[in-house]
N, CA, C and O atoms as CSV, one atom per row, in Angstrom:
chain,resi,resn,atom,element,x,y,z
A,1,MET,N,N,-17.116,12.936,14.070
A,1,MET,CA,C,-16.583,11.654,14.468
A,1,MET,C,C,-15.548,11.206,13.436
A,1,MET,O,O,-15.869,11.130,12.250
A,2,PRO,N,N,-14.313,10.907,13.857
A,2,PRO,CA,C,-13.267,10.524,12.899
A,2,PRO,C,C,-13.552,9.148,12.296
A,2,PRO,O,O,-14.127,8.266,12.934
A,3,LEU,N,N,-13.131,9.006,11.058
A,3,LEU,CA,C,-13.286,7.733,10.360
A,3,LEU,C,C,-12.226,6.749,10.834
A,3,LEU,O,O,-11.086,7.138,11.089
A,4,PRO,N,N,-12.594,5.480,10.954
A,4,PRO,CA,C,-11.572,4.489,11.326
A,4,PRO,C,C,-10.532,4.363,10.212
A,4,PRO,O,O,-10.867,4.441,9.030
A,5,LEU,N,N,-9.289,4.170,10.590
A,5,LEU,CA,C,-8.197,4.106,9.622
A,5,LEU,C,C,-8.074,2.750,8.943
A,5,LEU,O,O,-7.563,2.680,7.826
A,6,ALA,N,N,-8.516,1.691,9.565
A,6,ALA,CA,C,-8.356,0.345,8.993
A,6,ALA,C,C,-8.966,0.216,7.605
A,6,ALA,O,O,-8.288,-0.287,6.708
A,7,PRO,N,N,-10.221,0.646,7.371
A,7,PRO,CA,C,-10.768,0.521,6.010
A,7,PRO,C,C,-9.991,1.328,4.982
A,7,PRO,O,O,-9.851,0.901,3.836
A,8,LEU,N,N,-9.486,2.489,5.378
A,8,LEU,CA,C,-8.703,3.292,4.445
A,8,LEU,C,C,-7.392,2.603,4.090
A,8,LEU,O,O,-6.963,2.620,2.936
A,9,PHE,N,N,-6.764,2.001,5.088
A,9,PHE,CA,C,-5.507,1.292,4.844
A,9,PHE,C,C,-5.739,0.107,3.910
A,9,PHE,O,O,-4.972,-0.101,2.970
A,10,ILE,N,N,-6.779,-0.660,4.160
A,10,ILE,CA,C,-7.093,-1.812,3.306
A,10,ILE,C,C,-7.394,-1.356,1.885
A,10,ILE,O,O,-6.939,-1.977,0.925
A,11,ALA,N,N,-8.150,-0.286,1.745
A,11,ALA,CA,C,-8.478,0.224,0.415
A,11,ALA,C,C,-7.222,0.684,-0.314
A,11,ALA,O,O,-7.100,0.475,-1.521
A,12,SER,N,N,-6.283,1.311,0.402
A,12,SER,CA,C,-5.062,1.766,-0.261
A,12,SER,C,C,-4.239,0.580,-0.743
A,12,SER,O,O,-3.601,0.671,-1.792
A,13,GLN,N,N,-4.233,-0.527,-0.011
A,13,GLN,CA,C,-3.513,-1.726,-0.444
A,13,GLN,C,C,-4.134,-2.305,-1.702
A,13,GLN,O,O,-3.417,-2.784,-2.582
A,14,LEU,N,N,-5.447,-2.269,-1.799
A,14,LEU,CA,C,-6.127,-2.769,-2.989
A,14,LEU,C,C,-5.806,-1.912,-4.199
A,14,LEU,O,O,-5.647,-2.433,-5.303
A,15,LEU,N,N,-5.712,-0.615,-4.009
A,15,LEU,CA,C,-5.391,0.273,-5.118
A,15,LEU,C,C,-3.995,0.004,-5.652
A,15,LEU,O,O,-3.774,0.044,-6.862
A,16,ILE,N,N,-3.071,-0.263,-4.779
A,16,ILE,CA,C,-1.702,-0.544,-5.209
A,16,ILE,C,C,-1.684,-1.831,-6.043
A,16,ILE,O,O,-1.028,-1.881,-7.084
A,17,THR,N,N,-2.386,-2.850,-5.602
A,17,THR,CA,C,-2.421,-4.112,-6.327
A,17,THR,C,C,-3.059,-3.936,-7.690
A,17,THR,O,O,-2.547,-4.448,-8.685
A,18,VAL,N,N,-4.170,-3.219,-7.748
A,18,VAL,CA,C,-4.882,-3.016,-9.003
A,18,VAL,C,C,-4.089,-2.109,-9.932
A,18,VAL,O,O,-4.153,-2.274,-11.151
A,19,ALA,N,N,-3.351,-1.164,-9.388
A,19,ALA,CA,C,-2.623,-0.197,-10.200
A,19,ALA,C,C,-1.363,-0.780,-10.822
A,19,ALA,O,O,-0.707,-0.096,-11.608
A,20,ASP,N,N,-1.002,-2.014,-10.502
A,20,ASP,CA,C,0.235,-2.602,-11.005
A,20,ASP,C,C,-0.043,-3.898,-11.775
A,20,ASP,O,O,0.371,-4.976,-11.350
A,21,PRO,N,N,-0.742,-3.788,-12.905
A,21,PRO,CA,C,-1.010,-4.991,-13.697
A,21,PRO,C,C,0.184,-5.342,-14.587
A,21,PRO,O,O,1.144,-4.576,-14.680
A,22,VAL,N,N,0.117,-6.491,-15.229
A,22,VAL,CA,C,1.132,-6.871,-16.218
A,22,VAL,C,C,1.118,-5.799,-17.308
A,22,VAL,O,O,0.053,-5.469,-17.830
A,23,PRO,N,N,2.278,-5.255,-17.658
A,23,PRO,CA,C,2.296,-4.184,-18.667
A,23,PRO,C,C,1.897,-4.695,-20.052
A,23,PRO,O,O,2.045,-5.874,-20.371
A,24,GLN,N,N,1.395,-3.781,-20.847
A,24,GLN,CA,C,1.084,-4.098,-22.245
A,24,GLN,C,C,2.336,-3.797,-23.069
A,24,GLN,O,O,2.782,-2.651,-23.125
A,25,LEU,N,N,2.895,-4.805,-23.699
A,25,LEU,CA,C,4.099,-4.638,-24.503
A,25,LEU,C,C,3.780,-4.863,-25.971
A,25,LEU,O,O,2.973,-5.727,-26.314
A,26,ASN,N,N,4.407,-4.091,-26.826
A,26,ASN,CA,C,4.293,-4.301,-28.261
A,26,ASN,C,C,5.436,-5.234,-28.672
A,26,ASN,O,O,6.542,-4.784,-28.970
A,27,VAL,N,N,5.153,-6.530,-28.681
A,27,VAL,CA,C,6.193,-7.526,-28.939
A,27,VAL,C,C,6.454,-7.735,-30.428
A,27,VAL,O,O,7.358,-8.486,-30.795
A,28,ARG,N,N,5.689,-7.093,-31.273
A,28,ARG,CA,C,5.882,-7.253,-32.724
A,28,ARG,C,C,7.285,-6.813,-33.147
A,28,ARG,O,O,7.877,-7.411,-34.045
A,29,THR,N,N,7.815,-5.775,-32.507
A,29,THR,CA,C,9.153,-5.308,-32.888
A,29,THR,C,C,10.210,-6.355,-32.563
A,29,THR,O,O,11.117,-6.587,-33.363
A,30,SER,N,N,10.103,-6.991,-31.398
A,30,SER,CA,C,11.093,-8.013,-31.055
A,30,SER,C,C,10.880,-9.274,-31.883
A,30,SER,O,O,11.846,-9.955,-32.226
A,31,CYS,N,N,9.622,-9.598,-32.210
A,31,CYS,CA,C,9.357,-10.790,-33.027
A,31,CYS,C,C,9.793,-10.583,-34.479
A,31,CYS,O,O,10.254,-11.520,-35.131
A,32,SER,N,N,9.650,-9.380,-34.972
A,32,SER,CA,C,10.064,-9.147,-36.356
A,32,SER,C,C,11.584,-9.216,-36.481
A,32,SER,O,O,12.104,-9.504,-37.559
A,33,ALA,N,N,12.296,-8.956,-35.394
A,33,ALA,CA,C,13.754,-9.040,-35.404
A,33,ALA,C,C,14.234,-10.479,-35.220
A,33,ALA,O,O,15.414,-10.764,-35.422
A,34,ALA,N,N,13.336,-11.386,-34.839
A,34,ALA,CA,C,13.715,-12.772,-34.558
A,34,ALA,C,C,13.516,-13.639,-35.789
A,34,ALA,O,O,12.512,-14.343,-35.900
A,35,ASN,N,N,14.456,-13.592,-36.702
A,35,ASN,CA,C,14.400,-14.435,-37.890
A,35,ASN,C,C,15.208,-15.686,-37.611
A,35,ASN,O,O,16.436,-15.635,-37.537
A,36,ARG,N,N,14.522,-16.807,-37.455
A,36,ARG,CA,C,15.182,-18.043,-37.055
A,36,ARG,C,C,15.353,-19.025,-38.199
A,36,ARG,O,O,15.723,-20.174,-37.960
A,37,GLY,N,N,15.100,-18.619,-39.414
A,37,GLY,CA,C,15.317,-19.495,-40.541
A,37,GLY,C,C,14.101,-20.294,-40.974
A,37,GLY,O,O,14.196,-21.073,-41.923
A,38,GLY,N,N,12.971,-20.132,-40.319
A,38,GLY,CA,C,11.785,-20.889,-40.681
A,38,GLY,C,C,10.902,-20.140,-41.655
A,38,GLY,O,O,9.801,-20.596,-41.962
A,39,GLY,N,N,11.350,-19.019,-42.139
A,39,GLY,CA,C,10.536,-18.193,-43.018
A,39,GLY,C,C,9.920,-17.072,-42.203
A,39,GLY,O,O,9.558,-17.280,-41.045
A,40,PRO,N,N,9.795,-15.893,-42.783
A,40,PRO,CA,C,9.333,-14.730,-42.028
A,40,PRO,C,C,7.962,-14.911,-41.367
A,40,PRO,O,O,7.773,-14.498,-40.223
A,41,THR,N,N,7.007,-15.523,-42.070
A,41,THR,CA,C,5.669,-15.678,-41.498
A,41,THR,C,C,5.673,-16.699,-40.373
A,41,THR,O,O,5.080,-16.466,-39.319
A,42,GLN,N,N,6.335,-17.824,-40.588
A,42,GLN,CA,C,6.392,-18.867,-39.560
A,42,GLN,C,C,7.123,-18.370,-38.324
A,42,GLN,O,O,6.670,-18.596,-37.202
A,43,ASP,N,N,8.253,-17.694,-38.518
A,43,ASP,CA,C,9.002,-17.151,-37.392
A,43,ASP,C,C,8.163,-16.157,-36.603
A,43,ASP,O,O,8.138,-16.204,-35.373
A,44,MET,N,N,7.487,-15.269,-37.292
A,44,MET,CA,C,6.664,-14.261,-36.620
A,44,MET,C,C,5.539,-14.930,-35.846
A,44,MET,O,O,5.281,-14.564,-34.699
A,45,ASP,N,N,4.870,-15.893,-36.444
A,45,ASP,CA,C,3.768,-16.595,-35.777
A,45,ASP,C,C,4.262,-17.347,-34.539
A,45,ASP,O,O,3.629,-17.289,-33.485
A,46,ASN,N,N,5.392,-18.051,-34.664
A,46,ASN,CA,C,5.958,-18.785,-33.523
A,46,ASN,C,C,6.345,-17.841,-32.398
A,46,ASN,O,O,6.068,-18.104,-31.228
A,47,CYS,N,N,6.974,-16.763,-32.756
A,47,CYS,CA,C,7.411,-15.782,-31.766
A,47,CYS,C,C,6.204,-15.175,-31.041
A,47,CYS,O,O,6.200,-15.076,-29.814
A,48,LEU,N,N,5.193,-14.775,-31.795
A,48,LEU,CA,C,4.003,-14.176,-31.183
A,48,LEU,C,C,3.295,-15.174,-30.267
A,48,LEU,O,O,2.773,-14.794,-29.219
A,49,GLN,N,N,3.276,-16.443,-30.658
A,49,GLN,CA,C,2.670,-17.472,-29.819
A,49,GLN,C,C,3.449,-17.632,-28.507
A,49,GLN,O,O,2.847,-17.735,-27.437
A,50,GLU,N,N,4.780,-17.652,-28.588
A,50,GLU,CA,C,5.611,-17.751,-27.383
A,50,GLU,C,C,5.384,-16.543,-26.475
A,50,GLU,O,O,5.300,-16.682,-25.255
A,51,GLU,N,N,5.287,-15.368,-27.077
A,51,GLU,CA,C,5.060,-14.153,-26.294
A,51,GLU,C,C,3.686,-14.184,-25.615
A,51,GLU,O,O,3.557,-13.766,-24.465
A,52,GLN,N,N,2.671,-14.671,-26.311
A,52,GLN,CA,C,1.329,-14.776,-25.724
A,52,GLN,C,C,1.318,-15.760,-24.558
A,52,GLN,O,O,0.674,-15.515,-23.538
A,53,GLN,N,N,2.031,-16.871,-24.710
A,53,GLN,CA,C,2.109,-17.858,-23.632
A,53,GLN,C,C,2.820,-17.275,-22.418
A,53,GLN,O,O,2.396,-17.492,-21.283
A,54,ALA,N,N,3.899,-16.537,-22.654
A,54,ALA,CA,C,4.628,-15.911,-21.550
A,54,ALA,C,C,3.751,-14.876,-20.846
A,54,ALA,O,O,3.758,-14.789,-19.618
A,55,ARG,N,N,2.997,-14.090,-21.619
A,55,ARG,CA,C,2.108,-13.086,-21.009
A,55,ARG,C,C,1.029,-13.759,-20.174
A,55,ARG,O,O,0.721,-13.292,-19.078
A,56,ALA,N,N,0.451,-14.843,-20.671
A,56,ALA,CA,C,-0.581,-15.568,-19.920
A,56,ALA,C,C,-0.020,-16.081,-18.594
A,56,ALA,O,O,-0.693,-16.019,-17.565
A,57,GLN,N,N,1.205,-16.583,-18.622
A,57,GLN,CA,C,1.838,-17.045,-17.391
A,57,GLN,C,C,2.092,-15.879,-16.447
A,57,GLN,O,O,1.898,-16.009,-15.238
A,58,LEU,N,N,2.525,-14.741,-16.983
A,58,LEU,CA,C,2.744,-13.555,-16.161
A,58,LEU,C,C,1.454,-13.094,-15.494
A,58,LEU,O,O,1.461,-12.719,-14.321
A,59,VAL,N,N,0.355,-13.119,-16.228
A,59,VAL,CA,C,-0.939,-12.702,-15.663
A,59,VAL,C,C,-1.276,-13.584,-14.462
A,59,VAL,O,O,-1.753,-13.083,-13.444
A,60,LYS,N,N,-1.035,-14.885,-14.571
A,60,LYS,CA,C,-1.336,-15.813,-13.481
A,60,LYS,C,C,-0.433,-15.602,-12.273
A,60,LYS,O,O,-0.884,-15.718,-11.134
A,61,GLU,N,N,0.843,-15.291,-12.513
A,61,GLU,CA,C,1.850,-15.294,-11.441
A,61,GLU,C,C,2.321,-13.904,-11.017
A,61,GLU,O,O,3.168,-13.799,-10.130
A,62,TRP,N,N,1.808,-12.849,-11.612
A,62,TRP,CA,C,2.311,-11.486,-11.405
A,62,TRP,C,C,2.431,-11.121,-9.926
A,62,TRP,O,O,3.433,-10.540,-9.508
A,63,GLY,N,N,1.420,-11.458,-9.141
A,63,GLY,CA,C,1.423,-11.101,-7.723
A,63,GLY,C,C,2.435,-11.849,-6.889
A,63,GLY,O,O,2.689,-11.457,-5.750
A,64,GLN,N,N,3.026,-12.914,-7.411
A,64,GLN,CA,C,4.017,-13.701,-6.678
A,64,GLN,C,C,5.398,-13.050,-6.674
A,64,GLN,O,O,6.266,-13.426,-5.886
A,65,TYR,N,N,5.591,-12.086,-7.546
A,65,TYR,CA,C,6.902,-11.448,-7.657
A,65,TYR,C,C,6.921,-10.138,-6.877
A,65,TYR,O,O,5.922,-9.423,-6.813
A,66,ALA,N,N,8.055,-9.843,-6.297
A,66,ALA,CA,C,8.214,-8.609,-5.526
A,66,ALA,C,C,8.050,-7.395,-6.437
A,66,ALA,O,O,8.456,-7.419,-7.598
A,67,ALA,N,N,7.453,-6.341,-5.898
A,67,ALA,CA,C,7.203,-5.123,-6.678
A,67,ALA,C,C,8.501,-4.555,-7.248
A,67,ALA,O,O,8.528,-4.103,-8.393
A,68,ALA,N,N,9.560,-4.575,-6.471
A,68,ALA,CA,C,10.848,-4.051,-6.954
A,68,ALA,C,C,11.373,-4.883,-8.123
A,68,ALA,O,O,11.930,-4.343,-9.079
A,69,ASP,N,N,11.190,-6.200,-8.038
A,69,ASP,CA,C,11.624,-7.079,-9.133
A,69,ASP,C,C,10.776,-6.816,-10.377
A,69,ASP,O,O,11.306,-6.766,-11.487
A,70,ARG,N,N,9.465,-6.650,-10.198
A,70,ARG,CA,C,8.595,-6.365,-11.343
A,70,ARG,C,C,9.030,-5.079,-12.029
A,70,ARG,O,O,9.149,-5.028,-13.253
A,71,SER,N,N,9.265,-4.050,-11.242
A,71,SER,CA,C,9.665,-2.760,-11.810
A,71,SER,C,C,11.004,-2.859,-12.547
A,71,SER,O,O,11.135,-2.392,-13.678
A,72,GLY,N,N,11.987,-3.467,-11.898
A,72,GLY,CA,C,13.311,-3.597,-12.510
A,72,GLY,C,C,13.291,-4.457,-13.758
A,72,GLY,O,O,13.941,-4.132,-14.751
A,73,CYS,N,N,12.551,-5.550,-13.713
A,73,CYS,CA,C,12.497,-6.455,-14.866
A,73,CYS,C,C,11.722,-5.840,-16.028
A,73,CYS,O,O,12.059,-6.078,-17.187
A,74,VAL,N,N,10.693,-5.054,-15.734
A,74,VAL,CA,C,9.972,-4.364,-16.813
A,74,VAL,C,C,10.930,-3.404,-17.509
A,74,VAL,O,O,10.945,-3.322,-18.738
A,75,GLN,N,N,11.724,-2.682,-16.734
A,75,GLN,CA,C,12.693,-1.759,-17.339
A,75,GLN,C,C,13.695,-2.519,-18.207
A,75,GLN,O,O,13.990,-2.100,-19.326
A,76,LEU,N,N,14.216,-3.629,-17.697
A,76,LEU,CA,C,15.198,-4.407,-18.461
A,76,LEU,C,C,14.601,-5.009,-19.726
A,76,LEU,O,O,15.241,-5.021,-20.777
A,77,SER,N,N,13.375,-5.509,-19.623
A,77,SER,CA,C,12.781,-6.206,-20.771
A,77,SER,C,C,12.259,-5.261,-21.842
A,77,SER,O,O,11.868,-5.707,-22.921
A,78,THR,N,N,12.247,-3.971,-21.561
A,78,THR,CA,C,11.796,-3.004,-22.566
A,78,THR,C,C,12.933,-2.133,-23.087
A,78,THR,O,O,12.705,-1.254,-23.918
A,79,MET,N,N,14.145,-2.364,-22.613
A,79,MET,CA,C,15.298,-1.591,-23.081
A,79,MET,C,C,15.574,-1.878,-24.549
A,79,MET,O,O,15.370,-2.999,-25.014
A,80,GLY,N,N,16.020,-0.907,-25.251
A,80,GLY,CA,C,16.442,-1.102,-26.631
A,80,GLY,C,C,15.315,-1.134,-27.645
A,80,GLY,O,O,15.559,-1.365,-28.829
A,81,GLY,N,N,14.091,-0.907,-27.206
A,81,GLY,CA,C,12.983,-0.814,-28.140
A,81,GLY,C,C,12.414,-2.129,-28.624
A,81,GLY,O,O,11.585,-2.134,-29.534
A,82,SER,N,N,12.832,-3.252,-28.045
A,82,SER,CA,C,12.289,-4.555,-28.435
A,82,SER,C,C,11.752,-5.270,-27.196
A,82,SER,O,O,12.382,-6.204,-26.701
A,83,PRO,N,N,10.593,-4.838,-26.690
A,83,PRO,CA,C,10.061,-5.433,-25.461
A,83,PRO,C,C,9.657,-6.887,-25.671
A,83,PRO,O,O,9.281,-7.292,-26.771
A,84,SER,N,N,9.743,-7.667,-24.589
A,84,SER,CA,C,9.451,-9.092,-24.694
A,84,SER,C,C,8.897,-9.625,-23.380
A,84,SER,O,O,9.496,-9.432,-22.322
A,85,TYR,N,N,7.742,-10.302,-23.453
A,85,TYR,CA,C,7.188,-10.969,-22.276
A,85,TYR,C,C,8.061,-12.145,-21.871
A,85,TYR,O,O,8.174,-12.449,-20.683
A,86,VAL,N,N,8.679,-12.809,-22.838
A,86,VAL,CA,C,9.562,-13.938,-22.535
A,86,VAL,C,C,10.737,-13.444,-21.694
A,86,VAL,O,O,11.092,-14.074,-20.698
A,87,GLU,N,N,11.339,-12.328,-22.086
A,87,GLU,CA,C,12.444,-11.769,-21.319
A,87,GLU,C,C,11.985,-11.299,-19.946
A,87,GLU,O,O,12.692,-11.488,-18.957
A,88,LEU,N,N,10.815,-10.692,-19.877
A,88,LEU,CA,C,10.273,-10.231,-18.602
A,88,LEU,C,C,10.054,-11.406,-17.663
A,88,LEU,O,O,10.434,-11.342,-16.494
A,89,LEU,N,N,9.452,-12.471,-18.155
A,89,LEU,CA,C,9.204,-13.654,-17.338
A,89,LEU,C,C,10.513,-14.279,-16.878
A,89,LEU,O,O,10.640,-14.671,-15.718
A,90,THR,N,N,11.482,-14.376,-17.773
A,90,THR,CA,C,12.784,-14.948,-17.420
A,90,THR,C,C,13.462,-14.128,-16.327
A,90,THR,O,O,14.011,-14.684,-15.376
A,91,CYS,N,N,13.423,-12.823,-16.465
A,91,CYS,CA,C,14.022,-11.929,-15.467
A,91,CYS,C,C,13.369,-12.129,-14.106
A,91,CYS,O,O,14.064,-12.237,-13.095
A,92,LEU,N,N,12.043,-12.179,-14.070
A,92,LEU,CA,C,11.324,-12.345,-12.806
A,92,LEU,C,C,11.603,-13.702,-12.175
A,92,LEU,O,O,11.771,-13.798,-10.959
A,93,GLU,N,N,11.652,-14.746,-12.987
A,93,GLU,CA,C,11.936,-16.080,-12.461
A,93,GLU,C,C,13.347,-16.144,-11.887
A,93,GLU,O,O,13.567,-16.769,-10.850
A,94,MET,N,N,14.302,-15.504,-12.554
A,94,MET,CA,C,15.679,-15.493,-12.055
A,94,MET,C,C,15.781,-14.708,-10.753
A,94,MET,O,O,16.478,-15.132,-9.830
A,95,ALA,N,N,15.101,-13.579,-10.668
A,95,ALA,CA,C,15.126,-12.773,-9.451
A,95,ALA,C,C,14.524,-13.551,-8.280
A,95,ALA,O,O,15.050,-13.523,-7.168
A,96,LYS,N,N,13.422,-14.240,-8.545
A,96,LYS,CA,C,12.767,-15.029,-7.494
A,96,LYS,C,C,13.660,-16.188,-7.064
A,96,LYS,O,O,13.799,-16.450,-5.869
A,97,ALA,N,N,14.258,-16.872,-8.009
A,97,ALA,CA,C,15.134,-18.006,-7.696
A,97,ALA,C,C,16.360,-17.556,-6.901
A,97,ALA,O,O,16.810,-18.261,-5.998
A,98,ALA,N,N,16.894,-16.394,-7.235
A,98,ALA,CA,C,18.071,-15.886,-6.528
A,98,ALA,C,C,17.747,-15.619,-5.060
A,98,ALA,O,O,18.582,-15.839,-4.183
A,99,LYS,N,N,16.543,-15.148,-4.802
A,99,LYS,CA,C,16.147,-14.880,-3.414
A,99,LYS,C,C,15.877,-16.160,-2.638
A,99,LYS,O,O,16.069,-16.206,-1.423
A,100,GLU,N,N,15.433,-17.195,-3.335
A,100,GLU,CA,C,15.070,-18.446,-2.676
A,100,GLU,C,C,16.240,-19.404,-2.524
A,100,GLU,O,O,16.158,-20.353,-1.745
A,101,SER,N,N,17.327,-19.176,-3.252
A,101,SER,CA,C,18.446,-20.119,-3.206
A,101,SER,C,C,19.248,-19.923,-1.922
A,101,SER,O,O,19.416,-18.799,-1.449
A,102,PRO,N,N,19.740,-21.031,-1.365
A,102,PRO,CA,C,20.549,-20.935,-0.148
A,102,PRO,C,C,21.923,-20.360,-0.477
A,102,PRO,O,O,22.357,-20.395,-1.628
A,103,PRO,N,N,22.606,-19.831,0.538
A,103,PRO,CA,C,23.964,-19.336,0.283
A,103,PRO,C,C,24.865,-20.488,-0.139
A,103,PRO,O,O,24.587,-21.638,0.199
A,104,PRO,N,N,25.930,-20.205,-0.866
A,104,PRO,CA,C,26.821,-21.276,-1.334
A,104,PRO,C,C,27.404,-22.054,-0.158
A,104,PRO,O,O,27.721,-21.479,0.883
A,105,SER,N,N,27.541,-23.355,-0.334
A,105,SER,CA,C,28.121,-24.172,0.734
A,105,SER,C,C,29.616,-23.921,0.810
A,105,SER,O,O,30.258,-23.579,-0.183
A,106,GLY,N,N,30.148,-24.094,1.989
A,106,GLY,CA,C,31.578,-23.903,2.173
A,106,GLY,C,C,31.933,-22.501,2.610
A,106,GLY,O,O,33.105,-22.213,2.853
A,107,GLY,N,N,30.979,-21.643,2.714
A,107,GLY,CA,C,31.273,-20.296,3.153
A,107,GLY,C,C,30.016,-19.481,3.327
A,107,GLY,O,O,28.953,-19.830,2.813
A,108,VAL,N,N,30.143,-18.418,4.038
A,108,VAL,CA,C,29.027,-17.517,4.274
A,108,VAL,C,C,29.404,-16.163,3.721
A,108,VAL,O,O,30.489,-15.656,4.006
A,109,ALA,N,N,28.527,-15.571,2.936
A,109,ALA,CA,C,28.807,-14.253,2.376
A,109,ALA,C,C,28.677,-13.220,3.484
A,109,ALA,O,O,27.631,-13.106,4.124
A,110,VAL,N,N,29.749,-12.469,3.701
A,110,VAL,CA,C,29.750,-11.428,4.723
A,110,VAL,C,C,30.322,-10.180,4.094
A,110,VAL,O,O,31.497,-10.149,3.726
A,111,GLY,N,N,29.512,-9.157,3.966
A,111,GLY,CA,C,29.988,-7.893,3.425
A,111,GLY,C,C,30.549,-8.027,2.015
A,111,GLY,O,O,31.495,-7.324,1.661
A,112,GLY,N,N,29.986,-8.915,1.210
A,112,GLY,CA,C,30.439,-9.079,-0.155
A,112,GLY,C,C,31.622,-10.018,-0.289
A,112,GLY,O,O,32.046,-10.317,-1.405
A,113,LYS,N,N,32.177,-10.502,0.855
A,113,LYS,CA,C,33.294,-11.428,0.817
A,113,LYS,C,C,32.854,-12.760,1.407
A,113,LYS,O,O,31.966,-12.822,2.257
A,114,ARG,N,N,33.478,-13.792,0.950
A,114,ARG,CA,C,33.157,-15.120,1.447
A,114,ARG,C,C,34.132,-15.494,2.545
A,114,ARG,O,O,35.343,-15.342,2.387
A,115,SER,N,N,33.607,-15.983,3.656
A,115,SER,CA,C,34.496,-16.427,4.724
A,115,SER,C,C,34.329,-17.926,4.918
A,115,SER,O,O,33.236,-18.463,4.737
A,116,ARG,N,N,35.384,-18.583,5.278
A,116,ARG,CA,C,35.352,-20.031,5.489
A,116,ARG,C,C,34.772,-20.338,6.864
A,116,ARG,O,O,35.060,-19.670,7.857
A,117,ARG,N,N,33.942,-21.378,6.877
A,117,ARG,CA,C,33.451,-21.868,8.164
A,117,ARG,C,C,34.455,-22.872,8.700
A,117,ARG,O,O,35.032,-23.651,7.940
A,118,THR,N,N,34.658,-22.853,9.980
A,118,THR,CA,C,35.549,-23.840,10.573
A,118,THR,C,C,34.697,-24.880,11.277
A,118,THR,O,O,33.743,-24.540,11.976
A,119,PRO,N,N,35.045,-26.157,11.091
A,119,PRO,CA,C,34.239,-27.225,11.702
A,119,PRO,C,C,34.363,-27.270,13.189
A,119,PRO,O,O,33.742,-28.115,13.835
């Protein structure tokens, strides 16, 4: 007797969700490069605190972002050897906002060009 496909499909969706958690980033390299004039220890502590806050927000909101945006933003935020949760969060928020924003008034984007609407 063949197995019903619905439970298998649901299980595969759960695996995809579980398999894509917020990445673990070593933010110490980016924080050590962020000398803001407050002294090395204070700067490092402030930076690490900001990174922890950004990661906590990412954990809460991770599922709200499109998988393609998550993948692309993770790549961007880890380029150059100084990964950052703050940069990752900023990238994801910008990608989400760009998708939610209406087209510019006064024209409609068609094929990469803007055309004027006539009243």
